[in-house]
Each structure stands twice: as C-alpha cells, then as structure tokens.
N, C-alpha and C positions, 0 to 999 in steps of 0.2 A: 444392257447399260445405255442410257441416252447419249447420243452422239452430240457434236458440237452444235449443229443447227437446232436440234431439239431443245438444248439448254438455252440457246439464245432465244428461241421462241418463248420458252417458259418465263425467262427473265422479261421479255417484251410484254407478255401477258399481265405480269405481275404489276407493270406500270400503267396499264390500260385503265381508263376510267369508265369504259363501256365496252361491251362484247364487240369482237370484230366479226362483221358479216361480210363473207366473200361475195363479190359482185358476180351475179349471175350463177352463184353456185347453189348446190342442193342444200336444204336445211336440216336434213336428217343427222342423227348422232354420228360423229366421226370416231375413228380409231385414234387413240393418242399416238400410236406407233408409226402409222403410215398416212394419217389425215384423210383417209378415204372413208366413205360411209362403211359402218361396221360389217355390214353384209357383203361387202366388196374388198375386205382387208386383204393387203398384200404381204403382211408381216412374215408369213410362213416362207415366203419366196426371197426373203431379204439375202442378198448375196454377201460373201466375205471374200475379197481378193487381196492377197498381200502385194503391196507395192513400195517401191523405194521412193517414188515421187509423192509429193504431198500437194494439197490444195488449200489455199487460203480464201474463204469467202468474205468479202467486204460488202455487207448487205444493207441496202436502203432500209429506212425506218420500219415500214410494215411488211417488208418482204418475207420475213420468217413466219408471219401470220398467214400468208396466202396458201391455201391447200394446193394450188397449182405449181407452187415454187419447185423447181428441180434441183436446187441446190441441196435439198434434203436428200435426193436420190444419190448425189455425189458423196455425201457423208455416209450413206449406207454402203457404198461400195469401197471407197478409199478410207481406210482406217485413220491415216493421218490427215484428216480434214479439219481445218480450224475455221471458226466463224466469228465475225465481229460486227456489231452494228456501227454504221457510219454516222458521223456527225461533223459539221463544218467546224464547229468551235472547239472540238476536244478529240483526242486520240486515245484509245485504250492503251494503257501502258503494257498490257499483255501483248498486243500486236506489235508495238515497238520492240519488245523483248524478241518475239518470233522473228522479226525482220533482221535483227542483228545476231541471231544464233548462227554460229559458225558452221553448223551441219548443213545449212540450207542455202541454196542459190535462188533467190526470189526473182520471179519474172512478172511484171504487170502485163496481163493479156488484155490487149487493146489495139485497135486499128492504128497502124503505123502513121497514117496521114494526120493524126492528131499530136504526134509527139516530135521532138527534135530528131533529125536523121541520125545524129550520133548515138542516140538511145536505142534505135529500132534494131531488132534481130529477128531472124525468121526461123532459126533452129535452136535446139537445146542439145546438150550432150546426152546421148542415150544412156539410160541407167544400166548399171552393171550389178546385179544382185549378188554376184559371186566374188568379184575382185575386191580387194581390200583398198585398192588405190583408185577406185572409180571416182573420186573427187566428191564435191558437194552433191547433195541431193536437190533436185529441181523442185522448187515450191511455186506453184502456179497461182497467182493472185487474180481472182475473178471478181469483177465489179457486178454484184448481183442487184439487179433492179431494172426498171424501164430504161430505154435508151437515154432519155433525157436525164434520168437520175445517174446512169453510168457516166455519162459525160461530165456531170457535175462532180461526181467523186473523183474522176481522173484529173480534172482540173484544179480541184481544191483540197488535195490530200498532199501537203508538204512531205509527209513520210515516205511518199512513193517517188518523189521527184528524182532521186538519185539512182533509181533501179532501171534495169533494162526493160524496154518494152517488147513483148513478144507479139508481133504481128502475124495472125494466122492467114493463110491463103488456101482456104478449102475449095475444093473442086465441086462439091454438091451444094445444093441449097438445103435450107432448114426443113425438116419434117415435123417441127413442133406444131401440135394442133390445139393447145389449150389456150393459148392467147394469140391475138392477132397482130401482125406487123406489116407494115406498108412496104417493107424492103425484104427481099429474098435473102440477103446477105447478113441479116440479123439471126443469130442463133440463140436458142435457150441456154441457160447456165449448164445443164447437163450435157448438151451437145458440144459446147465449148471445152468442157472438162475432157470429154472423150477425145476431141481433136488434140488437146495437150498430152494426154497419156500416149497417143499414138506417136507424137514427136519424141516422146521420151523413151519409146521402145516398150512401153507397158501394154502390149497388145491384147493380152488376156483381160486386164482390167477395162481397157477401151471397149472391146467387143461386149464385154459383161455389162457395162454401163449403157451402151446403145440398146441392147436387148431388154435391160431392166426398165429403161425409159419408155420403150414401146409397150411392154406389159403394164406399167404404171398408167400410161396414156389411155390404153384399152379399157382398164378397170375404171378410170376417172370418168371417161365419156359414157361407158355403160351405166354407171351409177347416175350420172346427170340426166340420161335418158330413160332411166328405170328399166333397163333391159339386162338380161342375164349375161354373165361372163362367158365368152366363147373359149372354153378350155382347150378345145382342139383347133382354135383358130391360128392364124399366121404368128401372132405375137407370142402365144404361148408355145407353139411348136418351135419357134426360134429360141425361146428362152430354155426349153428343155435341152435343145441342141447345145446351147452354150454352157449352161450350168452343169449338165450331165445329171440333172436330178429329175426324176419322174414326178411330175405334179399330180397330186391326187385331188380331184374335184371335190369339194365339200357338198353338203346337201343342197338341193336346188335353192337358188337365191330367191329372196322375197324382196320386192319393192317396198 
C-alpha cells in the first residue's frame, strides 16, 4: 500500500505540466516503490518497525518528486508518517486536523535560534508502548526542503506558530552524501527523523532508519555510477545486523 509520501508524489505528478528531471540524476527507468533504477531496487528490504511516535513531513513543492528525498525513507520505516505539500497562501485542512488531534503532541523540529525562547524545547517525553497513561504521542513536524525553503516554511506557516520548537543538539555531523551542504550541522530529513526517534526512546526505529539510509545511499550512488551493489559491503552488513534479515543477492546487476 502506498505511504503518505508516495501519495503526495503521485498528486504532485498529476499537477505537473512536464516531466520532472532530477538534476544530475540517472535517466534510466525507476522503480515506483523506491525511486531507484529498477535493477537497483530496494523494495525487498523495506522495513516495518512499530512506533508510538509519528512524523509529519511538510514538504516544499517539488521535494516529493526528487529521487534523493529521504522523507520517503522515513515513511517506509515509521507507519504513522503524514506528508503535506507546503504553500504560503493555503494550508491543507487535513494538516490542521492532524495538529489538533488530541492523541498527538506536535513538535516543530527546527533550530531554536530562529524561534522565540519560550517556544524552544530540547527534550520530549519518552514513549511508553506499554503503559496506558503514557500521555500524548509525540508528532515530529519536519520541514522537508532546502535550507532556504525550510526557513521560509518555518517563518510563514501560521498553523505552526503556537507549537513548541524542538531544537536538536546532535553531537555528530551529517553523513548524507546525495546532496551537498555548506554546513556540517545541516542534516537530511531521514537523519533528523532518526535523532527525533532517539529522543522519543524509539531506539529500534532510530537504528533501523539510520541503517536503511546507508543502504539507500549505497544503492543510489552505485546506480548513479553504474556500479554493482556491494551486497557484502559495510552498508548491507550493518543492515542485516539491524534487521535480522539475511539479504539474498539477486542476479548480477546490469547497467
């Protein structure tokens, strides 16, 4: 069943007047399920990890169309992932309904230096999948786009203005390799989601998402360079360790 980002991508494609061509990407046929070249398909490895936390992706206009977008990976791992396109002049009623749903405690994930101090928090209440009185479920709102687009979404989304701002304080630098950033403290969407899951105590989902991003990145770069997948390489070894699933290599890949 298509997840939220896949559905948003389909809706965005339906409004397009011309085909979307990824900048610098390969031009071969792509799998509809993982957006990779079909001979590098990742769908058989798609994980399913139950979580109490949820993720809401507020996506810039063409972000769902980009094959390198990692919000897609978040939706693969976290079942309760919601995705909405962002527009300055209108807010999706479904987004407003989600933000007012009493089961959720939304957090806008963004650097605290851009928010009023009274809105900024650095922690969330860890999830408790057993206790009935665990309180509201954390809902992490991630602004998915370039840094300039994310800043615009943060500053021009009145529906978010009343929500706490979760300011992350990661100790590591980004390992994302598919797009370039001038700053080491800029993380891709999947990395940010993993940091949020860690804060929520969702450590299995966090580690799964980190390993899944590594595998996706490896497949994407190998496809871009027309090289075979290293099924016994570090990314896949780590993936098998995390998922507990023994991956079976397909027939030799052809460029």
